[in-house]
C-alpha positions as CSV (number, residue, x, y, z in Angstrom):
1,X,-10.9,10.5,6.9
2,X,-9.8,9.0,3.6
3,X,-7.7,11.0,1.2
4,X,-6.3,10.0,-2.2
5,X,-2.7,11.0,-2.7
6,X,0.1,10.3,-5.1
7,X,2.1,7.2,-4.1
8,X,5.2,9.4,-4.6
9,X,4.2,11.4,-1.6
10,X,4.0,8.4,0.7
11,X,7.2,7.3,2.6
12,X,7.6,3.7,3.6
13,X,8.5,2.8,7.2
14,X,12.2,2.3,7.4
15,X,12.2,-0.5,9.9
16,X,9.1,-2.3,8.7
17,X,8.8,-5.5,10.7
18,X,6.4,-7.1,8.2
19,X,7.5,-8.5,4.9
20,X,5.7,-10.7,2.5
21,X,7.4,-12.2,-0.5
22,X,6.9,-14.3,-3.7
23,X,3.6,-16.0,-3.9
24,X,1.9,-14.0,-1.1
25,X,3.1,-10.7,-2.6
26,X,1.9,-11.7,-6.1
27,X,-1.5,-12.7,-4.5
28,X,-1.7,-9.2,-2.9
29,X,-0.9,-7.5,-6.3
30,X,-3.6,-9.7,-8.0
31,X,-6.2,-8.9,-5.3
32,X,-5.5,-5.1,-5.7
33,X,-5.9,-5.3,-9.4
34,X,-9.1,-7.4,-9.2
35,X,-10.7,-5.6,-6.3
36,X,-9.2,-2.0,-5.9
37,X,-12.1,-1.1,-3.6
38,X,-10.3,-3.2,-1.0
39,X,-8.1,-0.1,-0.4
40,X,-11.1,1.8,0.7
41,X,-11.8,-0.9,3.3
42,X,-8.1,-1.3,4.3
43,X,-6.4,2.0,3.4
44,X,-2.7,2.7,3.7
45,X,-2.5,4.7,7.0
46,X,0.1,7.5,7.3
47,X,1.1,10.0,9.9
48,X,1.4,13.8,9.4
49,X,4.7,13.4,7.6
50,X,3.2,10.9,5.1
51,X,5.2,8.0,6.7
52,X,3.3,4.8,6.6
53,X,2.0,3.5,9.9
54,X,0.1,0.6,8.4
55,X,0.2,-0.7,4.8
56,X,3.9,-0.9,3.7
57,X,3.3,-4.0,1.7
58,X,0.0,-2.6,0.2
59,X,1.9,0.4,-1.0
60,X,4.5,-1.8,-2.7
61,X,1.8,-3.9,-4.2
62,X,-0.1,-0.9,-5.4
63,X,3.0,0.4,-7.2
64,X,3.6,-3.1,-8.7
65,X,0.0,-3.1,-9.8
66,X,0.5,0.2,-11.6
67,X,-1.5,2.4,-9.3
68,X,-0.3,5.9,-8.9
69,X,-2.8,7.3,-6.3
């Protein structure tokens, strides 16, 4: 089930093993700005405490792209 929530309610994973930087991160921001529907296809997955299980970099990119939900 998809649910739209404020990015402020979502908690990043503290020990996130995946990190993208620089050009790849900028490319992710650009793709979210140009095709926000991508988040419907690959949503940020959280657990019952709103901690991210999948999508830490997407959350950062959404925030950098100016998305609030």
